[in-house]
C-alpha positions, -999 to 999 in steps of 0.1 A, spaced: -227 -363 258 -194 -381 244 -203 -408 222 -191 -435 249 -217 -426 277 -249 -445 275 -280 -431 285 -296 -443 311 -326 -471 302 -358 -456 320 -394 -472 318 -428 -452 308 -456 -458 290 -466 -437 262 -499 -438 245 -500 -442 204 -523 -431 175 -546 -446 155 -563 -471 186 -528 -486 189 -530 -483 225 -503 -477 247 -467 -487 248 -449 -497 277 -413 -486 272 -376 -488 281 -357 -466 254 -323 -476 250 -299 -455 230 -303 -471 200 -340 -459 202 -339 -432 214 -319 -419 185 -342 -432 159 -370 -418 181 -351 -384 176 -347 -390 138 -385 -400 134 -393 -369 153 -376 -345 136 -392 -358 105 -426 -358 117 -428 -331 135 -417 -302 104 -442 -323 79 -478 -318 75 -480 -353 92 -481 -326 120 -485 -288 112 -521 -281 104 -530 -269 66 -559 -247 68 -584 -244 43 -569 -215 23 -535 -229 19 -511 -256 4 -523 -278 -22 -538 -315 -13 -513 -335 -38 -486 -316 -22 -499 -327 16 -504 -369 7 -467 -363 -13 -455 -357 26 -474 -377 43 -462 -409 15 -431 -396 20 -432 -404 55 -428 -442 47 -393 -437 31 -379 -416 57 -392 -443 83 -377 -470 64 -347 -454 62 -345 -446 98 -353 -483 108 -325 -497 86 -301 -474 98 -311 -480 134 -309 -521 126 -330 -553 144 -326 -540 180 -349 -514 178 -379 -540 171 -376 -567 194 -409 -573 196 -444 -550 203 -431 -532 231 -404 -515 205 -402 -484 188 -397 -506 157 -429 -523 160 -445 -492 164 -432 -472 137 -445 -498 114 -479 -498 128 -481 -462 127 -475 -466 88 -500 -494 79 -527 -491 104 -528 -454 102 -512 -438 72 -516 -463 48 -554 -460 47 -559 -427 42 -535 -428 14 -551 -458 -1 -585 -439 0 -577 -407 -12 -548 -411 -34 -566 -425 -62 -592 -404 -56 -573 -373 -61 -554 -388 -93 -588 -394 -106 -601 -356 -102 -564 -341 -113 -567 -357 -147 -598 -336 -153 -582 -304 -145 -592 -277 -175 -555 -260 -188 -568 -224 -180 -576 -233 -141 -544 -236 -114 -543 -264 -96 -553 -245 -63 -582 -236 -79 -592 -270 -94 -586 -288 -59 -610 -256 -45 -635 -264 -67 -636 -303 -57 -662 -317 -42 -643 -339 -21 -618 -312 -11 -637 -302 25 -637 -342 35 -606 -348 24 -590 -315 45 -615 -335 74 -598 -364 76 -562 -351 66 -571 -331 103 -583 -364 119 -549 -382 105 -531 -352 120 -541 -352 158 -535 -387 159 -501 -381 143 -494 -355 169 -499 -383 194 -469 -402 178 -449 -371 180 -451 -365 212 -441 -398 219 -412 -400 201 -405 -368 216 -407 -391 253 -388 -418 235 -363 -395 231 -359 -379 261 -368 -345 248 -404 -345 261 
């Protein structure tokens, strides 16, 4: 498709994560491009990929989720205000996913993990220390719950971008 060609807007409904309901959506070119950029970023991160019990570092998972904020902000800024006109817009939904979906998880677990990390003995690896944490299983359970919700968001982004 040439840059001058417009994508024909089609109205559809997508389900949203984190009890945000659904979105009746009519994607235009700007929203489709922003949705694609978000889709690429999120579908390749821990936000959408499983972290099995025998792999990964919890701090890295938190960092990956935290980085979703910066990436989302950048994509929204570059897309401009036309993708954030009211609650039935991609910009509004993206901000809601950050604030109502990811922020509570990060706000809970970041200080708890940081406090535990500060007690790591020098003779243990980060992985060994995290495996010994009495909260590690609960962290991983809640991370999986967040990931399950983020998969709903990734599917919505795919549909909005025109690939799903």
